[in-house]
C-alpha positions as CSV (number, residue, x, y, z in Angstrom):
1,M,-19.9,-173.0,-29.3
2,R,-17.7,-176.1,-29.2
3,I,-18.6,-179.3,-31.0
4,C,-16.9,-182.7,-31.1
5,T,-17.6,-186.3,-32.0
6,F,-17.3,-189.0,-29.5
7,L,-17.5,-192.8,-29.5
8,E,-20.6,-194.5,-28.1
9,N,-20.9,-198.3,-28.5
10,G,-18.4,-198.2,-31.3
11,R,-20.2,-195.5,-33.3
12,H,-19.4,-191.8,-33.7
13,R,-21.9,-189.3,-32.4
14,L,-22.1,-185.5,-32.4
15,G,-21.4,-183.9,-29.0
16,L,-22.0,-180.3,-27.8
17,V,-19.3,-179.2,-25.3
18,D,-20.8,-177.3,-22.3
19,G,-18.1,-176.4,-19.8
20,D,-16.6,-179.6,-18.5
21,T,-19.6,-181.7,-19.8
22,L,-20.6,-183.1,-23.1
23,L,-24.2,-183.2,-24.3
24,D,-25.1,-186.0,-26.6
25,A,-27.2,-184.1,-29.2
26,L,-29.3,-187.1,-30.3
27,A,-29.9,-188.4,-26.8
28,A,-31.0,-184.9,-25.8
29,G,-33.7,-185.1,-28.5
30,G,-31.9,-183.3,-31.3
31,S,-33.1,-183.8,-34.9
32,T,-31.6,-186.8,-36.6
33,E,-31.4,-184.6,-39.8
34,I,-29.4,-181.8,-38.2
35,F,-27.3,-183.8,-35.7
36,A,-26.6,-186.9,-37.8
37,D,-22.9,-185.9,-38.0
38,T,-20.7,-182.9,-38.1
39,V,-21.2,-182.1,-41.8
40,A,-25.0,-182.3,-41.5
41,F,-24.8,-179.9,-38.5
42,I,-22.6,-177.5,-40.4
43,T,-24.8,-177.7,-43.5
44,A,-27.8,-176.8,-41.4
45,G,-26.3,-173.3,-40.8
46,D,-28.1,-170.9,-38.5
47,D,-30.9,-173.5,-37.9
48,G,-28.4,-175.9,-36.6
49,I,-26.7,-173.4,-34.3
50,A,-30.1,-172.3,-33.0
51,A,-31.2,-176.0,-32.4
52,A,-27.9,-176.7,-30.6
53,K,-28.3,-173.7,-28.3
54,Q,-31.8,-174.8,-27.4
55,L,-30.5,-178.3,-26.6
56,L,-27.7,-176.9,-24.4
57,A,-30.3,-174.8,-22.5
58,D,-32.8,-177.6,-22.1
59,G,-30.7,-180.8,-22.3
60,E,-31.4,-183.2,-19.4
61,D,-28.6,-184.6,-17.2
62,A,-29.2,-188.1,-18.7
63,A,-27.8,-186.8,-22.0
64,R,-24.7,-185.4,-20.4
65,R,-21.4,-187.0,-19.4
66,P,-18.0,-185.6,-18.2
67,F,-16.1,-184.4,-21.2
68,A,-12.8,-185.6,-19.8
69,E,-14.1,-189.2,-19.7
70,C,-15.3,-189.3,-23.4
71,K,-13.3,-191.0,-26.1
72,L,-13.2,-188.4,-28.9
73,G,-13.0,-189.0,-32.6
74,A,-11.9,-186.5,-35.2
75,P,-14.4,-183.7,-35.0
76,V,-15.1,-183.8,-38.8
77,L,-14.4,-186.2,-41.7
78,P,-13.9,-183.7,-44.5
79,S,-14.4,-184.7,-48.1
80,T,-11.4,-182.5,-49.1
81,V,-8.6,-180.8,-47.2
82,L,-7.0,-177.9,-49.0
83,C,-3.5,-177.2,-47.7
84,S,-1.2,-174.3,-47.9
85,G,2.5,-175.0,-47.4
86,S,5.2,-172.4,-46.6
87,N,2.7,-170.0,-45.2
88,Y,4.6,-168.7,-42.2
89,R,7.5,-166.2,-42.6
90,S,9.5,-168.0,-40.0
91,H,9.1,-171.5,-41.6
92,N,9.8,-170.1,-45.1
93,A,13.1,-168.6,-43.8
94,E,14.4,-171.8,-42.1
95,K,14.6,-174.2,-45.0
96,A,15.6,-174.8,-48.6
97,N,13.1,-173.2,-50.9
98,T,11.8,-173.6,-54.4
99,P,11.6,-170.7,-56.8
100,L,7.9,-170.1,-55.8
101,S,8.3,-170.4,-52.0
102,G,6.8,-167.4,-50.4
103,K,5.5,-166.0,-53.7
104,E,2.2,-167.9,-53.8
105,P,0.6,-170.5,-51.5
106,E,1.9,-174.0,-52.0
107,F,-1.2,-176.1,-52.9
108,F,-1.7,-179.7,-51.9
109,I,-4.6,-181.9,-50.9
110,K,-5.3,-184.4,-48.1
111,T,-8.5,-186.5,-47.8
112,A,-10.6,-188.1,-45.1
113,D,-8.5,-191.2,-45.5
114,C,-5.6,-189.3,-43.8
115,V,-7.7,-188.3,-40.8
116,I,-7.3,-189.6,-37.2
117,G,-8.7,-188.2,-34.0
118,P,-7.3,-187.4,-30.6
119,E,-5.2,-190.1,-28.9
120,E,-5.2,-192.2,-32.1
121,P,-1.7,-193.3,-33.3
122,I,0.3,-191.6,-36.0
123,I,1.8,-194.6,-37.9
124,H,5.5,-194.7,-38.3
125,D,6.0,-196.8,-41.5
126,P,9.7,-197.1,-42.4
127,A,8.7,-198.4,-45.9
128,L,7.2,-195.0,-46.5
129,S,9.5,-192.7,-44.6
130,Q,12.6,-192.5,-42.4
131,K,11.9,-188.8,-41.7
132,L,8.4,-188.5,-40.2
133,D,7.8,-185.0,-39.1
134,C,4.9,-183.1,-37.4
135,E,3.4,-179.6,-38.0
136,T,0.8,-177.9,-35.8
137,E,-1.6,-175.9,-38.0
138,L,-4.8,-173.9,-37.6
139,A,-7.5,-175.6,-39.7
140,V,-10.4,-173.5,-41.1
141,V,-13.7,-175.3,-41.2
142,I,-15.9,-174.1,-44.1
143,G,-19.5,-173.5,-43.3
144,K,-21.1,-171.7,-46.3
145,P,-20.6,-172.9,-49.9
146,G,-19.0,-170.6,-52.5
147,R,-16.7,-170.3,-55.5
148,H,-14.5,-167.3,-56.5
149,I,-15.1,-165.9,-53.0
150,P,-13.7,-162.3,-52.6
151,V,-11.3,-161.7,-49.8
152,D,-13.6,-159.1,-48.1
153,R,-16.4,-161.7,-48.0
154,A,-14.3,-164.8,-47.2
155,M,-14.9,-164.9,-43.5
156,E,-18.6,-165.2,-44.0
157,H,-17.9,-168.7,-45.3
158,V,-16.2,-169.9,-42.1
159,F,-18.0,-172.2,-39.7
160,G,-15.2,-172.5,-37.2
161,Y,-11.7,-173.7,-36.4
162,T,-9.9,-176.8,-35.2
163,V,-6.3,-178.0,-34.5
164,A,-4.5,-180.0,-37.2
165,N,-1.2,-181.8,-37.3
166,D,0.1,-181.9,-40.9
167,V,2.2,-185.1,-40.5
168,T,4.8,-185.2,-43.3
169,A,7.2,-187.7,-44.8
170,R,10.1,-185.3,-45.3
171,D,12.2,-187.7,-47.3
172,R,9.3,-188.1,-49.7
173,Q,8.5,-184.4,-49.8
174,V,11.9,-182.7,-50.2
175,R,14.0,-183.6,-53.3
176,R,17.4,-182.1,-54.0
177,S,19.6,-182.5,-57.1
178,P,23.4,-182.7,-57.1
179,E,23.4,-179.2,-58.6
180,G,21.5,-177.8,-55.6
181,L,18.0,-177.5,-57.1
182,T,15.3,-178.2,-54.5
183,W,11.7,-179.2,-55.4
184,Y,8.8,-180.7,-53.5
185,E,6.8,-183.9,-54.1
186,L,3.6,-183.0,-52.1
187,G,1.7,-186.1,-53.0
188,R,3.5,-189.0,-51.3
189,G,5.1,-186.6,-48.8
190,K,1.8,-185.3,-47.4
191,A,-1.0,-187.7,-48.1
192,F,-0.9,-191.1,-46.3
193,D,-2.6,-193.1,-43.5
194,S,-2.7,-191.1,-40.2
195,S,-1.1,-188.0,-41.8
196,L,-3.9,-185.7,-40.5
197,P,-4.7,-185.8,-36.8
198,L,-7.6,-183.4,-36.0
199,G,-9.3,-182.1,-32.9
200,P,-10.1,-182.1,-30.1
201,V,-13.1,-179.9,-30.9
202,I,-14.3,-177.4,-33.5
203,V,-14.8,-173.9,-32.1
204,T,-17.3,-171.8,-34.0
205,A,-16.2,-168.6,-35.6
206,E,-18.2,-166.4,-33.3
207,E,-15.9,-167.4,-30.5
208,I,-12.7,-166.6,-32.4
209,P,-13.3,-163.2,-34.0
210,D,-9.7,-162.8,-35.1
211,P,-8.0,-166.0,-36.3
212,Q,-4.8,-164.1,-37.0
213,A,-4.2,-163.5,-33.3
214,L,-3.9,-167.1,-32.0
215,N,-0.8,-168.6,-30.4
216,L,0.1,-172.2,-31.4
217,S,2.7,-174.6,-30.2
218,T,4.0,-178.1,-30.6
219,R,5.5,-180.3,-27.9
220,I,7.1,-183.7,-28.6
221,N,7.8,-185.7,-25.5
222,G,7.2,-182.5,-23.5
223,E,9.9,-180.5,-25.4
224,L,8.6,-177.2,-26.9
225,R,9.4,-177.4,-30.7
226,Q,7.2,-174.8,-32.2
227,S,5.7,-171.6,-30.7
228,A,4.3,-168.8,-32.8
229,S,1.3,-166.6,-33.6
230,T,-1.0,-167.0,-36.6
231,A,-0.1,-163.3,-37.2
232,D,3.1,-164.6,-38.9
233,M,1.1,-166.1,-41.8
234,I,2.1,-164.8,-45.2
235,W,-1.5,-165.2,-46.5
236,N,-4.2,-164.9,-43.9
237,C,-7.3,-167.0,-43.6
238,A,-9.4,-164.8,-45.8
239,E,-6.8,-164.7,-48.5
240,L,-6.4,-168.5,-48.4
241,I,-10.2,-169.0,-48.7
242,H,-10.2,-166.7,-51.8
243,F,-7.2,-168.6,-53.3
244,F,-8.6,-172.1,-52.9
245,S,-12.1,-171.0,-54.0
246,I,-10.7,-170.3,-57.5
247,N,-10.1,-174.0,-57.9
248,F,-12.9,-175.5,-55.9
249,T,-16.4,-174.7,-54.9
250,L,-15.9,-174.7,-51.1
251,R,-18.5,-176.8,-49.4
252,P,-19.7,-177.2,-45.7
253,G,-17.2,-179.4,-43.8
254,M,-14.2,-178.9,-46.1
255,L,-11.0,-177.8,-44.3
256,I,-8.3,-175.4,-45.2
257,L,-4.9,-175.9,-43.5
258,T,-3.1,-172.7,-43.1
259,G,0.6,-173.7,-42.7
260,T,3.0,-174.1,-39.8
261,P,5.7,-171.9,-38.2
262,A,9.4,-172.6,-37.6
263,G,10.6,-175.5,-35.4
264,T,9.9,-178.7,-37.4
265,A,12.6,-181.4,-37.5
266,W,13.1,-180.5,-41.1
267,S,14.3,-177.1,-39.9
268,V,17.5,-178.5,-38.5
269,D,18.1,-181.2,-41.1
270,A,21.0,-179.9,-43.1
271,D,20.7,-182.8,-45.6
272,L,17.3,-181.4,-46.6
273,G,18.3,-177.7,-46.5
274,G,17.3,-176.9,-42.9
275,T,19.0,-173.7,-41.6
276,W,17.0,-172.9,-38.4
277,K,18.6,-171.4,-35.3
278,P,16.3,-171.8,-32.3
279,E,15.4,-168.8,-30.2
280,G,14.1,-168.5,-26.6
281,A,12.6,-171.6,-25.0
282,L,12.3,-173.6,-28.2
283,V,14.1,-177.0,-28.3
284,P,15.5,-178.0,-31.6
285,A,14.8,-181.6,-32.8
286,T,17.7,-184.1,-32.6
287,R,15.8,-186.6,-34.8
288,Y,12.5,-187.2,-36.6
289,C,9.5,-188.8,-34.9
290,L,9.8,-192.5,-33.8
291,P,7.4,-195.0,-32.2
292,G,6.8,-194.1,-28.6
293,D,6.9,-190.3,-29.1
294,I,4.0,-188.2,-27.9
295,V,3.0,-185.2,-30.0
296,E,0.9,-182.4,-28.5
297,S,-0.4,-179.7,-30.8
298,T,-2.0,-176.7,-29.1
299,I,-3.8,-173.6,-30.3
300,D,-5.2,-171.0,-27.9
301,Q,-9.0,-170.9,-27.6
302,I,-9.3,-174.3,-29.2
303,G,-7.3,-176.8,-27.2
304,T,-4.6,-179.5,-27.4
305,L,-4.6,-182.4,-29.8
306,K,-2.5,-185.3,-28.5
307,N,-1.3,-188.3,-30.5
308,P,1.2,-191.1,-29.9
309,V,3.5,-192.3,-32.6
310,S,3.3,-196.1,-33.2
311,A,5.1,-198.6,-35.3
312,A,3.3,-199.9,-38.4
313,R,2.0,-203.4,-37.9
314,N,3.5,-206.2,-40.0
315,R,1.3,-207.0,-43.0
C-alpha cells in the first residue's frame, strides 16, 4: 500500500494511492478517527490497513483524482526523527573521520520543524551556510511502539518506508583544528528550516520485504551524484531500530534516517577532508547547492522526491 498527504483547499488530507489515481480517504467515507492524518492511520495498525483496503475496493470515482495532478505534502510530520550518520561504507571512506566514525552509529535528531514536502523549496540561507549539501536516504517509518527492541524483532515495528533528503550545512557540521583533528557539530549542521524534504509517498513494509536491497540515487540539475544500494549500510535497518530504541520509546510516526552513500559535495571538498574519487557514471560536484538547483532523490519501489533550492527571503 502507498499512502500520501495532499493539499485540498489549503489543508492536508490523507490519500491512498491506487495506480495512477489518488483516493481521498475521508471523501470516500473513511473514519475521521483512523484517517485524520498519517500518524492516526499508522497508530490504527491492522485496523487502519483493513479499512484502507476496503476503501480502495469500494471507493467511488467522486473521491478519486489523478495522482499526477495532486499537490503533495510531506507524507508524515514526525514528532522525532532519529538519524544515523556515516552509515554507508562508501561514505565513511570518502571523508575526514572522527575517532568513532564507522564504529558506532552517529546519533543526531531532526524534528517536524525541519520537514518539507515534494516540490517545496530547500532554503539557501547564506547566514547559516555557504556549503549547503544534500543526501538521499531511506527513511524507516515506525508503526508499532517499543523500547529496547531486540534486533530479531525489530522489523515488526516498521510501518513502511519513504524517501528523505538529509540537507546539511557542511560548514556548520564539519570542524577541523590546525592540528588536523576533525569533529562534528551535528546540531546546527543538520537541524534547520527545510533541512528534511520527505516523500513523495510512504510504502508499507509488506511491499518492501527487504529494505537492504534497494537502489538509491541523487541527481542535481540532472547530474547523477549518488548511486548505491542499501546493502552498503554498516548497520542495517533492524540494527538501527534496536540502537535508537535504547534511548527512546519508538512511537508510531517516528522516523529513522539510515544514512547516505558516497557522492555528496562534501566528498570532494578537500578543505573539509573530502577524498572521494568518482567511479562509473557518477558526476562529482563542482560546488555546493545554490538557488536555482533542482535536487531529485530516488529510491527504488518508493519513488522520486524532487525539490528546488531557493534563496532565503530578506527578513
